[in-house]
C-alpha positions in Angstrom: -0.1 0.2 -0.2 0.9 3.7 -0.5 2.4 4.9 2.5 1.6 9.1 1.6 -1.6 10.0 -0.4 -2.3 13.6 -1.3 -5.2 15.4 -3.0 -4.9 19.2 -4.3 -7.1 21.3 -6.4 -6.3 22.0 -10.4 -6.6 25.1 -10.5 -4.5 26.5 -7.6 -2.2 23.8 -6.3 -4.0 23.8 -2.6 -4.0 20.7 -0.5 -7.3 19.3 0.2 -5.7 16.3 2.0 -2.7 14.9 3.6 -2.5 11.8 4.8 0.5 9.3 5.9 0.7 6.3 7.1 0.7 5.7 11.0 4.7 5.8 12.1 5.2 8.3 8.9 5.7 12.0 9.3 2.9 14.2 7.7 4.6 15.7 4.4 6.0 19.3 4.8 4.2 22.1 2.6 7.2 22.5 1.0 7.6 19.1 0.0 4.0 19.3 -1.2 4.7 22.2 -3.5 7.0 20.5 -5.5 5.2 17.6 -6.0 2.5 19.4 -7.4 4.4 21.9 -9.3 6.5 19.3 -11.2 3.3 17.6 -12.4 2.2 21.7 -13.5 5.4 23.1 -14.8 4.6 19.4 -17.4 1.2 20.4 -17.8 2.0 23.6 -18.8 4.6 22.1 -21.7 2.1 19.1 -22.8 3.9 16.6 -20.9 1.6 14.3 -18.1 4.1 13.0 -16.2 2.8 10.2 -14.5 5.2 8.7 -12.5 9.0 8.6 -11.2 10.9 5.8 -9.2 13.9 7.1 -7.1 16.0 4.9 -4.7 13.9 5.1 -2.3 10.4 6.1 -3.1 8.3 5.6 -6.3 5.5 8.8 -6.9 2.2 8.3 -9.3 0.0 11.8 -10.3 -3.5 11.1 -11.7 -5.4 13.9 -12.9 -9.1 14.2 -12.3 -10.5 16.3 -13.8 -14.3 15.7 -13.6 -13.8 16.2 -9.6 -11.0 19.0 -10.5 -8.2 17.3 -8.5 -5.1 16.0 -8.8 -3.9 12.8 -6.6 -0.9 12.0 -6.1 0.6 8.4 -4.1 4.0 8.3 -2.8 5.2 4.5 -1.4 8.6 4.1 -0.3 10.5 0.9 -1.2 12.6 0.4 1.8 11.0 -2.3 4.5 11.9 -1.1 7.4 11.2 -4.8 9.6 13.4 -6.4 7.9 15.4 -4.3 7.4 16.6 -4.6 3.8 15.6 -2.8 0.5 12.9 -4.8 -1.6 10.1 -4.0 -3.9 7.2 -4.0 -2.4 5.4 -5.5 -6.0 3.5 -1.8 -6.4 3.7 -1.0 -9.7 2.5 1.9 -11.3 -0.6 0.2 -12.0 -1.1 -1.2 -9.0 -1.0 3.0 -7.4 -3.4 4.2 -9.6 -5.6 1.9 -8.7 -5.4 2.7 -5.1 -5.5 6.2 -6.4 -8.7 5.4 -8.3 -10.3 3.6 -5.1 -9.2 7.2 -2.5 -10.9 9.6 -5.7 -13.9 7.1 -5.5 -14.0 7.2 -2.2 -14.2 11.2 -1.8 -16.5 11.2 -4.3 -18.7 7.9 -2.4 -18.9 10.6 1.2 -18.9 13.9 -0.5 -20.3 13.9 -3.8 -19.0 14.6 -7.4 -20.5 18.5 -7.1 -18.3 19.5 -3.7 -15.6 18.1 -5.5 -16.1 19.9 -9.1 -16.4 23.4 -7.0 -12.8 23.0 -6.2 -11.3 25.6 -8.4 -13.1 28.1 -6.7 -10.6 28.9 -3.7 -14.0 30.7 -2.2 -15.1 26.7 -1.1 -11.8 25.3 -0.6 -11.6 26.0 3.4 -14.9 24.6 3.3 -14.4 21.6 1.1 -11.2 20.8 3.4 -13.6 20.2 6.5 -16.5 18.3 4.3 -13.5 15.7 3.3 -12.6 14.9 6.9 -15.2 12.0 6.9 -13.3 10.6 4.6 -10.2 10.4 6.5 -10.9 7.5 8.4 -11.3 5.1 4.5 -8.6 7.2 3.3 -6.7 5.5 5.7 -7.0 2.6 4.9 -5.4 3.1 2.0 -2.5 3.8 3.7 -1.8 0.3 5.5 0.7 -2.2 5.0 -2.0 -5.6 5.5 -1.5 -6.4 8.3 -4.6 -5.3 10.1 -6.7 -6.0 7.1 -6.8 -9.6 7.4 -7.5 -12.0 4.2 -9.8 -9.4 2.1 -9.1 -8.6 -1.8 -12.5 -6.5 -2.8 -10.5 -3.5 -3.2 -7.8 -5.6 -5.2 -10.1 -7.3 -7.3 -12.6 -4.4 -7.2 -15.3 -7.1 -6.1 -16.6 -7.6 -2.3 -15.5 -10.1 -0.5 -17.6 -13.3 0.3 -18.0 -15.9 3.0 -19.3 -18.9 2.1 -22.4 -20.5 4.9 -24.9 -22.7 4.8 -27.3 -19.9 6.7 -26.9 -17.9 3.8 -30.5 -19.4 2.1 -32.1 -19.0 5.5 -30.9 -15.4 6.2 -32.0 -14.2 2.2 -35.0 -14.3 3.4 -35.2 -12.5 6.8 -32.7 -9.6 4.4 -35.8 -9.3 1.7 -38.1 -9.0 4.1 -36.3 -6.6 6.3 -35.6 -4.5 3.0 -38.6 -4.4 1.7 -40.3 -3.2 4.9 -37.4 -0.2 4.6 -39.3 0.6 1.4 -35.8 -0.6 -0.6 -34.5 -2.6 -2.8 -30.8 -2.2 -2.1 -29.4 -4.2 1.1 -26.8 -7.1 2.3 -25.9 -8.7 5.5 -22.7 -8.1 6.6 -19.8 -10.3 9.0 -16.7 -8.9 9.6 -16.6 -7.1 6.2 -17.9 -10.0 4.1 -21.0 -10.2 2.6 -23.3 -13.2 3.5 -26.4 -12.7 1.2 -27.8 -9.8 -0.8 -30.8 -8.9 -2.1 -30.6 -9.2 -6.2 -30.3 -5.4 -6.5 -27.4 -4.8 -4.6 -25.5 -6.9 -6.4 -26.6 -4.4 -9.9 -24.0 -1.8 -8.3 -21.0 -1.9 -10.3 -17.5 -3.6 -9.4 -15.8 -0.8 -7.7 -19.5 0.6 -5.6 -19.8 -2.9 -4.0 -15.9 -3.3 -3.0 -16.1 0.7 -1.4 -18.7 0.3 0.6 -17.8 -2.8 1.8 -14.5 -1.2 2.7 -16.9 2.1 4.7 -18.4 -0.3 6.1 -15.9 -2.7 7.6 -13.7 0.2 8.6 -16.5 1.3 10.6 -16.2 1.2 14.7 -17.8 -2.4 15.9 -19.1 -0.2 19.1 -21.9 1.8 17.8 -25.2 -0.2 17.0 -26.3 2.2 13.9 -25.2 4.3 11.4 -27.1 7.0 9.2 -24.3 7.7 6.5 -25.4 10.1 3.4 -23.5 8.1 0.1 -22.9 9.1 -3.1 -22.4 6.4 -5.9 -19.7 6.7 -7.9 -20.6 4.7 -11.2 -24.3 5.1 -11.0 -25.0 8.2 -9.2 -22.4 10.6 -7.8 -24.4 13.7 -7.7 -27.2 12.5 -5.9 -27.4 11.6 -2.2 -28.6 7.9 -0.9 -28.7 6.8 3.2 -26.9 4.0 3.8 -28.4 2.7 7.2 -26.3 0.3 9.4 -27.1 -1.8 11.9 -25.3 -3.8 14.4 -27.3 -7.4 14.7 -25.2 -9.3 17.0 -20.9 -9.8 17.4 -19.5 -8.6 13.9 -22.7 -9.0 12.1 -24.8 -6.2 10.4 -27.6 -5.6 8.0 -26.9 -2.8 5.6 -30.1 -1.1 3.1 -29.6 1.7 0.8 -32.5 4.2 0.6 -34.0 7.7 -0.1 -34.8 10.1 2.4 -37.5 8.1 4.4 -37.7 5.9 6.5 -36.1 7.5 9.4 -32.8 6.0 11.4 -34.8 5.6 14.5 -38.0 4.5 12.8 -36.2 1.6 11.2 -34.0 0.5 14.5 -36.7 0.6 16.7 -39.9 -1.0 14.6 -37.9 -3.0 11.8 -35.0 -4.9 12.9 -36.5 -6.8 16.0 -40.1 -7.5 14.0 -37.5 -9.5 12.0 -34.5 -10.5 12.4 -35.1 -11.9 16.3 -37.0 -14.6 14.2 -33.9 -15.5 12.9 -31.0 -14.9 16.2 -30.7 -18.6 16.0 -29.4 -18.4 12.4 -27.0 -15.5 12.9 -25.2 -16.9 16.4 -24.7 -20.2 13.6 -23.5 -17.7 11.0 -21.1 -15.5 13.6 -19.8 -18.5 14.8 -19.1 -20.0 10.8 -15.4 -19.3 9.4 -15.0 -18.2 5.9 -14.7 -21.0 4.3 -17.7 -24.4 5.8 -15.7 -26.8 7.4 -16.3 -29.3 5.0 -14.0 -28.2 2.7 -11.0 -27.4 4.7 -10.8 -30.7 6.4 -10.1 -32.6 2.5 -8.1 -29.3 1.5 -4.7 -30.9 1.0 -2.0 -30.1 4.4 0.4 -28.5 1.9 -2.8 -25.7 1.0 -1.6 -22.4 2.7 -4.6 -20.7 1.0 -6.8 -19.5 -2.2 -8.1 -17.1 -3.9 -11.8 -17.9 -6.1 -12.6 -14.6 -8.4 -16.1 -14.3 -10.0 -16.0 -10.3 -11.4 -19.2 -11.2 -13.1 -20.8 -11.8 -10.4 -18.7 -9.4 -8.5 -17.3 -11.6 -6.1 -13.9 -12.9 -4.5 -13.9 -15.4 -1.3 -10.5 -16.1 -0.2 -8.8 -18.2 2.9 -5.0 -18.4 4.3 -3.7 -20.8 6.8 -0.4 -21.1 8.6 1.9 -23.4 7.1 1.5 -26.5 8.4 3.1 -28.2 11.8 4.3 -32.4 11.9 6.0 -33.9 14.7 9.9 -33.6 13.7 12.7 -35.9 12.7 15.6 -36.2 13.4 16.2 -34.9 9.3 13.7 -32.6 9.9 15.3 -30.7 12.6 18.7 -30.8 10.5 16.0 -28.8 7.9 14.4 -26.6 9.8 18.0 -25.9 11.5 19.6 -25.3 8.5 16.4 -22.8 7.1 16.6 -20.8 10.1 19.9 -19.6 9.7 18.9 -19.4 5.5 14.8 -18.3 5.3 13.3 -15.3 7.1 10.4 -16.9 7.9 11.4 -19.3 10.3 11.4 -16.6 13.5 7.6 -15.1 12.5 4.8 -14.6 14.2 1.9 -17.0 12.6 0.2 -14.0 12.6 2.9 -13.2 9.8 3.2 -15.8 8.5 -0.7 -15.4 7.2 0.2 -12.4 6.3 3.0 -13.2 4.0 1.3 -16.0 2.2 -1.6 -13.5 2.1 0.8 -10.9 0.2 2.4 -14.1 -1.5 -0.7 -15.1 -2.9 -1.9 -11.2 -4.0 1.4 -10.9 -5.6 0.7 -14.3 -7.8 -2.8 -13.0 -8.5 -0.7 -9.7 -10.2 1.4 -11.4 -11.9 -0.6 -14.0 -13.9 -3.0 -10.8 -14.5 -1.1 -7.7 -15.4 1.7 -10.0 -16.8 1.0 -13.4 -18.2 -3.0 -12.8 -19.1 -2.5 -9.1 -20.2 0.6 -10.2 -22.8 -1.5 -12.8 -24.4 -4.2 -10.4 -25.0 -6.9 -12.4 -23.2 -9.4 -10.7 -21.3 -12.2 -12.6 -19.6 -15.8 -10.0 -20.8 -13.8 -10.0 -24.6 -13.1 -14.3 -25.0 -16.1 -14.8 -23.2 -17.4 -16.4 -26.6 -14.7 -18.4 -27.6 -13.6 -22.2 -27.2 -10.8 -23.3 -25.4 -10.3 -26.1 -27.3 -10.9 -24.5 -30.4 -7.5 -24.4 -32.6 -9.3 -22.2 -35.1 -11.1 -19.9 -32.8 -8.5 -16.0 -33.3 -8.2 -16.2 -29.7 -6.9 -19.0 -27.3 -8.3 -18.7 -24.3 -5.9 -19.2 -21.6 -7.1 -21.4 -18.6 -4.2 -22.3 -16.1 -0.7 -21.1 -14.9 2.2 -22.4 -12.9 4.4 -21.6 -10.8 7.5 -22.7 -8.1 9.7 -21.0 -6.4 12.2 -22.5 -3.3 9.6 -22.3 -0.6 5.4 -22.0 -2.4 4.1 -24.0 -5.3 1.2 -21.1 -6.5 -1.4 -22.3 -9.4 -4.0 -20.5 -11.7 -7.2 -22.5 -13.1 -9.8 -20.4 -14.6 -13.3 -22.2 -15.0 -16.6 -20.7 -16.8 -16.6 -16.5 -14.7 -14.7 -18.0 -12.4 -10.8 -18.3 -11.4 -8.4 -19.5 -8.8 -5.2 -19.2 -7.4 -4.3 -21.1 -5.1 -0.2 -21.4 -2.6 1.5 -24.5 -1.3 3.7 -25.0 0.8 6.8 -26.3 -1.7 9.5 -27.1 1.4 7.5 -29.1 4.3 8.4 -30.7 7.3 8.7 -34.0 6.0 8.7 -35.5 1.9 5.2 -36.3 2.4 4.1 -33.4 2.5 5.2 -31.8 -0.4 3.0 -31.7 -4.0 5.5 -32.3 -6.8 4.3 -29.7 -9.8 2.1 -32.1 -12.1 -0.3 -32.4 -9.1 -0.8 -28.8 -8.9 -4.1 -29.0 -11.4 -5.3 -31.6 -9.2 -5.7 -30.5 -5.7 -6.4 -26.9 -7.7 -9.4 -28.8 -9.7 -10.3 -30.6 -6.2 -10.5 -27.8 -4.4 -12.4 -25.4 -7.6 -15.2 -28.8 -8.0 -15.5 -28.3 -3.7 -16.7 -24.6 -4.2 -18.6 -24.0 -6.9 -20.9 -26.3 -5.7 -22.2 -23.8 -3.4 -22.6 -21.4 -6.4 
């Protein structure tokens, strides 16, 4: 993620928003002015400055003419934790996606019309005050990922989903509740993941779904209800809707998109208890359920560290990450473990750090496949939806699988219709029986895919 994010007016170069990652000093005004000045210098000479890289930082600019603002993202290339320099796998495209998410987050909470007025110096101070409501959401794009868990919705422009057998029952409660609230847009969340949603909710764009999901996830869990004005960045960025959010039990929230009515008090006092108390037992079971049912996880091969299932047409993704398997060490295993301790930086990692590392590696592999492999072959889901991957006479041969093996991990990507699945396996196990040969990666990935798709 980025370390610093700046929002500056396009016409006057006035800073509207400057946010920095925790532990980093806020950028001084001369630095902000220089970053904006070099960008404006290029524009005056019909040169579009997009990005630059130094020994320690990567800087990306993007101009949003529809909002009369320029966004700047700065990412450090120095990993302070490991005290060594390394690439954080943030390409220009990754950082531009961060800037897009930040811009549409500003639109989501303030509307496009307020941003369009930013070229008038008289209201810049008022706009800066209005943008304060966006700080918490924007700050979520500055985190390193350690506080986010295994969430891929923002990266993939989808919304994170959990698979639970109780979804069908809760769907009935949700639709009745949303209908009573005079709306058609409703969703049930558990810790930032969708449990179930109405049909109209899924009609929102992937970007809108991912941003609303991120917004709900960043809200304080102690509050019982919220009434937040929101502007749908793609569907209706000029007119405000109301996002009503209610905490049902720990970690589970129901939200409704509606107009001026009904009031928050009416829904909370008259509808929440009426429609959700009968489903309390189901909600409790859901709150205690894992992201992926135990029926699936119990049948996973031991070296599987995680997977990411994406369906961009339906705009959802499912992911799960575990830690490396452990087994009673033998004499040879102890020797190998000591060798890895001397050479591998992960030997001293905690369980949480291992999970986050696996999470990052899985995300990096997804970027490799989608940005380098698929893009290089000109193969895209929407464009090639009608091609037969087995037809050698087809003008496009659709890529359906890819694998990569490193000294520590094995990766496999498989496409099945509108679904893509990315898997990561442990290459170095505690014993030879825990290692998966390369030729078996596809079989294990296909079995996992079959188990997951049985729920859709």
